[in-house]
C-alpha positions in Angstrom: 175.1 -131.8 -106.6 172.9 -128.7 -107.6 169.7 -129.0 -109.3 168.4 -126.5 -111.6 164.9 -126.8 -113.3 163.4 -124.3 -115.4 159.4 -123.5 -116.0 157.4 -120.6 -118.0 158.5 -121.1 -121.6 155.5 -121.2 -124.1 154.4 -119.6 -127.2 153.4 -116.0 -127.6 152.9 -113.2 -130.2 155.6 -110.7 -131.0 155.5 -108.1 -128.3 154.1 -110.1 -125.7 155.3 -111.4 -122.5 156.3 -114.3 -120.4 158.2 -114.6 -117.1 160.8 -117.9 -116.9 161.3 -119.2 -113.5 164.7 -121.9 -112.5 163.9 -123.5 -109.2 167.6 -124.8 -107.7 168.0 -127.1 -104.8 170.5 -129.4 -103.1 173.1 -127.1 -101.7 173.1 -123.0 -100.2 176.5 -120.8 -101.9 177.1 -117.5 -100.1 178.6 -116.5 -103.0 177.7 -117.2 -106.6 176.7 -115.8 -110.2 173.6 -117.0 -112.3 172.9 -116.6 -115.9 170.4 -117.1 -118.3 171.2 -118.7 -121.5 169.8 -119.1 -124.6 169.9 -121.5 -128.4 167.9 -120.9 -131.4 168.4 -124.1 -133.9 171.0 -124.0 -135.9 173.2 -121.3 -133.6 174.9 -121.8 -130.6 174.1 -121.2 -126.8 174.4 -117.5 -126.3 174.5 -115.7 -122.4 171.1 -113.7 -121.9 171.9 -112.0 -118.6 173.7 -113.0 -115.2 173.0 -111.9 -111.3 175.4 -112.1 -108.9 175.4 -112.9 -105.2 175.0 -109.2 -104.2 172.4 -108.7 -107.0 174.6 -107.3 -109.3 172.6 -107.8 -113.1 174.1 -107.7 -116.3 172.9 -108.1 -120.0 173.5 -108.6 -123.6 172.7 -105.6 -125.8 169.8 -106.7 -127.8 168.1 -107.8 -124.8 168.4 -104.0 -122.8 165.0 -102.6 -121.7 163.4 -105.9 -122.7 164.2 -108.2 -120.2 164.9 -107.9 -116.0 166.9 -110.7 -114.3 166.1 -111.3 -110.6 166.5 -113.6 -107.7 163.9 -114.8 -104.7 166.7 -116.0 -102.5 163.9 -117.3 -99.8 162.4 -119.8 -102.5 165.8 -120.3 -104.4 164.3 -119.3 -107.6 165.5 -117.3 -110.7 163.4 -115.7 -112.7 163.7 -114.0 -116.3 161.1 -111.4 -117.1 160.6 -110.8 -120.9 158.9 -108.0 -122.6 158.1 -106.9 -125.8 159.1 -110.4 -127.1 160.5 -110.5 -130.7 160.7 -113.5 -133.2 164.2 -113.9 -133.1 164.0 -114.2 -129.3 162.6 -117.7 -130.3 164.9 -120.5 -128.7 165.5 -122.8 -125.7 166.1 -120.7 -122.7 168.9 -122.6 -119.9 169.7 -121.2 -116.5 173.3 -122.2 -114.6 174.8 -121.6 -111.9 179.4 -120.9 -111.7 179.5 -121.3 -107.7 183.4 -120.2 -107.9 182.1 -116.7 -108.9 183.8 -114.3 -108.3 187.2 -116.7 -107.0 187.5 -118.4 -110.3 188.9 -115.9 -112.1 186.2 -115.3 -114.3 182.9 -112.6 -115.3 179.6 -113.0 -114.1 178.0 -115.1 -117.0 180.9 -116.7 -118.5 179.4 -119.9 -120.4 182.3 -121.7 -119.9 182.6 -121.1 -116.0 179.3 -122.4 -115.6 178.9 -125.7 -113.0 175.5 -126.6 -113.5 173.2 -126.5 -116.1 169.0 -126.7 -115.9 167.3 -129.0 -119.0 165.5 -125.9 -120.7 162.3 -124.8 -121.3 161.3 -123.5 -125.0 160.3 -120.2 -125.9 158.0 -119.5 -129.4 157.7 -115.9 -130.6 155.5 -115.5 -133.7 154.8 -112.6 -135.8 
């Protein structure tokens, strides 16, 4: 019953910045995990960052120090601030939510545990 809509994608030069947003609606959960994933042409969809209902964050090694995940509970919105962008960051970016965390027996950010997905927003980084 949950709906997710991403926005904020675009084309930037290497070294530039972008901030992605993910607006949610449909239901309110007290415990959950939300995450960002990305999929480059010809590759699998990979995990990028995650945040749980306690505010605990985690990141894939390749974006640590450059990306920051956050949430605004009042607006029911998830964000991904991306700095020092590289051409290898080019991908379709998706947000998702695991409404069973931590009761599903998985870690926050597990692709297979996500219950709802947005349609994605495209990020292109040129040299």
